[in-house]
C-alpha positions in Angstrom: 24.1 -23.1 16.4 21.4 -21.4 14.4 21.4 -17.4 14.3 18.4 -16.2 16.5 16.3 -13.4 15.4 13.5 -11.1 16.8 11.0 -9.3 14.7 8.7 -6.7 15.9 5.7 -6.2 13.7 3.4 -8.9 11.9 2.5 -6.9 8.9 3.3 -7.9 5.3 7.0 -6.8 5.9 7.5 -8.5 9.2 6.1 -11.9 7.8 8.1 -11.4 4.7 11.3 -11.3 7.0 10.1 -14.1 9.0 9.6 -16.5 6.2 13.0 -15.4 4.7 15.0 -15.8 7.8 13.6 -19.2 8.7 14.1 -20.3 5.1 17.8 -19.6 5.7 17.8 -21.5 9.0 17.5 -18.7 11.6 15.4 -19.2 14.7 12.8 -16.3 14.5 10.6 -15.0 17.2 7.8 -12.3 16.0 5.8 -10.0 18.2 2.6 -8.7 16.9 0.9 -5.9 19.2 -2.6 -6.7 18.0 -4.4 -10.0 18.2 -4.6 -10.5 14.3 -1.6 -10.4 12.0 -1.6 -8.0 8.9 -0.9 -4.7 10.0 -2.3 -2.6 7.0 -3.0 -5.8 5.0 -5.4 -6.7 7.5 -9.1 -7.6 6.2 -12.1 -6.8 8.2 -14.1 -9.8 9.8 -17.6 -10.4 9.1 -19.7 -10.4 6.0 -18.0 -7.3 4.4 -14.4 -8.3 3.6 -12.7 -4.9 3.2 -9.2 -4.2 3.3 -7.9 -1.2 5.2 -8.0 0.9 2.1 -8.1 -0.1 -1.5 -5.2 -2.8 -2.0 -3.7 -4.6 -5.1 -0.6 -6.5 -5.8 1.5 -5.0 -9.0 2.4 -8.2 -10.7 5.8 -6.6 -12.0 6.9 -6.1 -8.6 9.7 -8.0 -7.0 7.4 -9.5 -4.4 5.3 -11.1 -6.8 7.6 -13.9 -7.9 8.8 -14.6 -4.5 5.2 -15.1 -3.1 4.2 -17.0 -6.1 6.9 -19.5 -5.9 5.7 -20.1 -2.2 2.2 -20.4 -3.2 1.5 -17.6 -0.9 -0.7 -15.5 -3.2 -3.4 -18.2 -3.4 -6.2 -18.0 -6.2 -6.5 -14.4 -7.6 -9.6 -12.8 -8.8 -9.8 -11.7 -12.4 -11.2 -8.4 -13.5 -13.8 -9.1 -16.2 -13.5 -7.4 -19.6 -16.8 -6.0 -19.1 -15.5 -4.4 -15.9 -13.1 -2.5 -17.6 -15.5 -0.8 -19.9 -17.1 0.4 -16.8 -14.1 2.4 -15.8 -14.8 6.0 -15.7 -12.7 9.3 -15.5 -13.8 12.8 -14.2 -12.0 15.3 -16.3 -13.0 18.8 -16.8 -16.1 18.1 -14.7 -17.5 15.6 -17.1 -17.4 11.9 -16.6 -15.5 10.2 -19.5 -15.1 6.7 -20.6 -11.4 7.2 -21.4 -8.5 9.1 -20.1 -7.0 11.8 -22.2 -4.8 10.1 -24.9 -2.0 12.4 -24.0 -2.2 11.2 -20.6 -1.7 7.6 -21.8 1.4 8.7 -23.9 2.7 10.7 -20.9 2.5 7.6 -18.8 4.7 5.6 -20.9 7.6 7.7 -20.6 10.6 6.6 -18.7 12.9 9.8 -18.8 11.4 11.7 -15.9 14.1 13.4 -13.8 14.7 13.1 -9.9 15.3 16.8 -9.4 12.2 18.4 -10.7 8.6 18.5 -9.8 6.4 16.1 -11.7 4.1 18.9 -12.7 6.9 21.2 -14.1 8.4 18.5 -16.0 5.2 16.9 -17.3 4.0 20.4 -18.3 7.0 20.6 -20.5 6.9 17.3 -22.4 3.0 17.3 -22.7 0.9 20.4 -21.5 -0.2 21.8 -18.0 -3.7 20.2 -18.6 -2.5 17.0 -19.2 0.1 16.9 -16.7 -2.4 17.9 -13.8 -4.6 15.1 -15.2 -1.7 12.5 -14.8 -0.4 13.8 -11.7 -4.1 13.2 -10.0 -4.2 10.0 -11.5 -1.1 9.0 -10.2 -2.5 9.5 -6.7 -3.8 5.8 -7.0 -0.2 4.7 -6.4 1.1 7.7 -4.1 -1.8 8.3 -1.8 -0.8 11.9 -2.0 -3.1 15.1 -2.4 -0.8 16.4 -5.1 1.6 14.0 -6.7 2.5 17.1 -9.2 4.6 18.5 -6.4 6.5 15.2 -5.7 9.7 14.2 -7.5 9.1 13.6 -11.4 10.9 10.3 -11.3 8.8 9.1 -8.2 5.4 10.0 -9.4 6.2 9.0 -12.9 7.2 5.3 -12.1 4.0 5.1 -10.3 1.9 6.5 -12.9 3.5 4.1 -15.5 2.8 1.1 -13.2 -1.0 2.3 -12.4 -1.7 3.0 -16.0 0.0 0.1 -17.7 -1.8 -2.4 -20.0 -2.8 -4.9 -19.5 -3.4 -3.8 -16.0 -0.7 -4.9 -13.5 -3.0 -5.0 -10.5 -3.8 -8.4 -9.1 -6.5 -9.2 -6.4 -6.2 -12.2 -4.0 -9.3 -14.1 -3.4 -10.7 -13.2 0.1 -8.8 -9.9 0.3 -5.2 -9.4 1.6 -5.8 -11.2 4.9 -5.9 -14.4 3.0 -2.3 -13.7 1.9 -1.3 -12.9 5.5 -2.9 -15.9 6.7 -0.8 -18.1 4.2 2.3 -16.1 5.0 1.8 -16.8 8.8 1.1 -20.5 8.2 4.3 -20.9 6.1 6.2 -19.2 9.0 4.9 -21.6 11.7 5.6 -24.5 9.5 9.3 -23.2 9.3 9.2 -22.9 13.1 8.6 -19.1 13.4 7.3 -18.3 17.0 4.5 -16.0 16.5 3.3 -14.1 19.5 0.1 -11.9 18.9 -1.1 -9.6 21.6 2.6 -8.8 22.5 3.1 -5.1 22.6 6.6 -4.2 23.3 7.3 -0.7 24.7 11.1 -1.1 24.1 13.6 -3.1 22.3 14.0 -6.4 24.0 17.7 -6.9 25.5 19.3 -9.6 23.4 22.5 -10.2 21.7 20.7 -11.3 18.6 19.4 -9.0 15.7 16.2 -7.1 15.9 14.2 -6.3 12.8 11.6 -3.3 13.5 8.8 -3.9 10.9 6.3 -1.2 12.4 5.3 2.0 11.3 8.0 4.8 11.6 6.1 6.2 14.6 6.4 3.3 16.4 9.9 2.4 15.5 10.8 6.2 16.5 9.6 5.2 19.8 11.1 1.9 20.2 14.4 3.0 19.1 14.2 6.2 21.0 15.3 8.1 17.8 13.4 11.5 17.5 15.0 12.0 13.9 13.3 8.8 12.5 10.7 10.7 10.5 9.5 10.5 6.8 6.9 12.0 4.7 3.7 10.0 4.0 0.2 10.9 2.6 -2.8 11.4 4.6 -6.3 9.9 3.1 -9.9 9.4 3.7 -11.0 5.9 3.5 -14.8 5.2 2.9 -16.2 1.3 2.6 -19.6 0.8 1.5 -21.9 -2.1 0.8 -24.5 -1.3 -1.8 -27.5 -3.0 -3.2 -26.6 -3.4 -7.1 -28.0 -1.4 -10.0 -27.3 -2.1 -13.6 -24.9 0.5 -15.0 -22.9 0.9 -11.8 -19.2 1.9 -12.4 -16.4 -0.5 -11.7 -13.8 2.3 -11.0 -14.1 6.0 -11.1 -10.8 8.1 -11.0 -11.0 12.0 -10.3 -8.7 13.5 -12.7 -9.6 17.1 -11.6 -8.3 16.5 -8.1 -7.3 13.3 -6.6 -9.3 10.3 -5.4 -10.9 7.3 -6.8 -13.8 4.6 -6.0 -13.5 0.9 -7.0 -16.2 -1.7 -6.7 -14.2 -4.8 -5.3 -17.0 -7.2 -5.6 -16.7 -7.1 -9.6 -13.7 -9.3 -9.5 -14.3 -11.1 -6.2 -18.0 -11.3 -5.4 -17.2 -13.2 -2.0 -16.2 -10.2 -0.4 -20.0 -9.2 0.2 -23.2 -11.4 0.9 -24.7 -12.5 -2.2 -26.7 -9.7 -3.9 -24.7 -6.8 -2.7 -21.4 -5.0 -3.7 -18.5 -3.9 -1.8 -17.2 -0.4 -2.9 -14.1 1.4 -1.4 -13.1 4.9 -1.9 -9.9 6.7 -1.1 -9.5 10.2 -0.9 -5.8 11.9 -0.4 -6.4 14.8 1.8 -4.3 17.9 1.6 -2.6 18.9 5.1 -5.5 21.4 6.1 -8.4 19.6 4.4 -11.1 18.4 6.8 -12.7 14.9 6.9 -15.8 16.4 6.0 -14.3 18.0 2.8 -13.0 14.5 1.9 -16.3 12.9 2.4 -17.9 15.5 0.4 -15.6 14.7 -2.7 -16.0 10.7 -1.8 -19.9 11.2 -2.2 -19.6 13.3 -5.3 -17.5 10.4 -6.9 -20.3 7.8 -5.6 -23.0 9.9 -7.2 -21.3 9.9 -10.5 -20.3 6.4 -10.6 -23.3 4.8 -8.5 -26.1 7.1 -9.1 -28.5 6.8 -6.1 -26.1 5.1 -4.1 -27.3 6.7 -0.7 -30.8 5.0 -1.1 -29.0 1.6 -1.6 -26.5 1.6 1.2 -26.5 -1.4 3.2 -23.2 -0.7 5.4 -20.7 2.1 5.7 -17.2 2.6 7.3 -15.1 5.6 7.4 -11.7 6.3 8.6 -8.6 8.7 8.1 -5.3 7.4 7.8 -2.4 9.5 8.6 1.2 8.3 7.7 0.1 4.9 6.8 0.3 5.2 3.1 4.0 4.6 2.3 6.8 7.2 1.5 6.8 10.0 -1.0 9.8 11.5 -2.4 10.2 15.3 -3.1 12.1 16.7 -5.7 15.8 16.1 -5.4 15.3 12.9 -3.3 15.0 9.2 -4.2 14.2 6.2 -1.9 18.0 6.3 -0.6 17.2 9.3 1.2 14.8 7.8 3.4 15.7 6.1 6.9 18.3 3.5 6.3 17.5 -0.1 7.1 20.6 -0.6 9.2 20.1 1.5 12.0 23.4 0.1 13.9 23.9 -1.9 17.1 22.1 -4.9 15.4 18.8 -3.3 14.8 17.3 -3.3 11.2 14.4 -1.4 10.0 11.4 -2.6 7.7 8.7 -1.0 6.1 7.2 1.2 3.5 9.0 4.4 4.4 12.3 3.2 4.6 15.4 3.1 2.2 14.4 0.4 -0.2 13.1 0.6 -3.9 9.7 -0.3 -5.2 6.1 0.9 -5.3 3.9 0.6 -2.3 4.1 -2.8 -0.6 7.2 -3.7 -2.7 9.2 -1.2 -0.4 8.3 -3.3 2.8 9.1 -6.5 0.9 12.4 -5.2 -0.3 13.4 -3.8 2.9 12.7 -7.0 4.7 14.8 -9.1 2.5 17.6 -6.7 2.9 17.4 -6.4 6.7 17.1 -10.2 6.7 20.4 -10.5 4.5 22.1 -8.0 6.6 21.3 -9.5 10.1 22.3 -13.0 9.2 25.4 -12.3 7.7 26.9 -9.6 10.2 26.1 -11.6 13.2 26.1 -8.9 15.9 27.0 -10.1 19.3 26.7 -7.2 21.6 23.9 -6.4 24.1 21.1 -4.1 23.3 20.3 -1.9 26.4 17.6 0.5 25.1 
């Protein structure tokens, strides 16, 4: 008899687990609280196809080959060479065409220690000015207001991946929802039972393994485990549709603080109606920083990269994302110190804040495969009563 598996959460991690488990022959039921699958990988409906925050795949990540082998990435949008020439960096209060050369050299290093802050280590191997700029640039892959305070090894890995040439970033045509839709279709082909609008207030009583692929906050409630916590970033999201103007930037990175703006219709024009451009900004917020402060910083970057943007505005959406930006590791800690995948009693945790390696969505992916492997090999037989 096939092993039965219950998955709670229909985001990227939950769907990865569903496909993986079904391919291994398990009978899978997936519960998603919302009417649409995707979690943070959802893309907005309507004329403006905006992801919930800037999203991209890193092509050297472990999930890339897995998705490609199954045809789940779909067509990819390519960044034109001319667009890369329209990348800008705010440094020392000046907009520049290139980052500091010393930053590029620092990004290539692979010897950052776990036990020190990135800023402290990088200030010694380069200089404090370069170290600060590099830390702020790394926010594009940490979503933290001050990556210089984090473990040097943690921040350095993300800096290296974000600054690599040629760029690692890849963009699915139509936004991340297109990938989610293909993953869901593949899961259904394999016999996965997907129930949307199915919000569970407690773990279902079953003798079979349960994978909890939700936010840590939701997992804490479902597992009735107050100790299930982890640090994550807090960030302002700003999505805009603008009338185009010659000379608009492709990407603007704030090296004096943290934050960036990217024009996603550069590589995927179909994300907005013809003759319009979709721009997304992300500004990591300090714990006490207000939404208004983040908006002011975002609008400053917009004015630098998209002069007169407010007179060309066609659509606008703003939100603040809290504890939804993936785990961050403080000095002296690594991914192994995050909440364990195996929670005992046949329950397994999946997500981007758990004990699995990788960058951003790679953590969800890796934890999903580990959770499935553990669930299908240990064959728990007890009854859950939570």
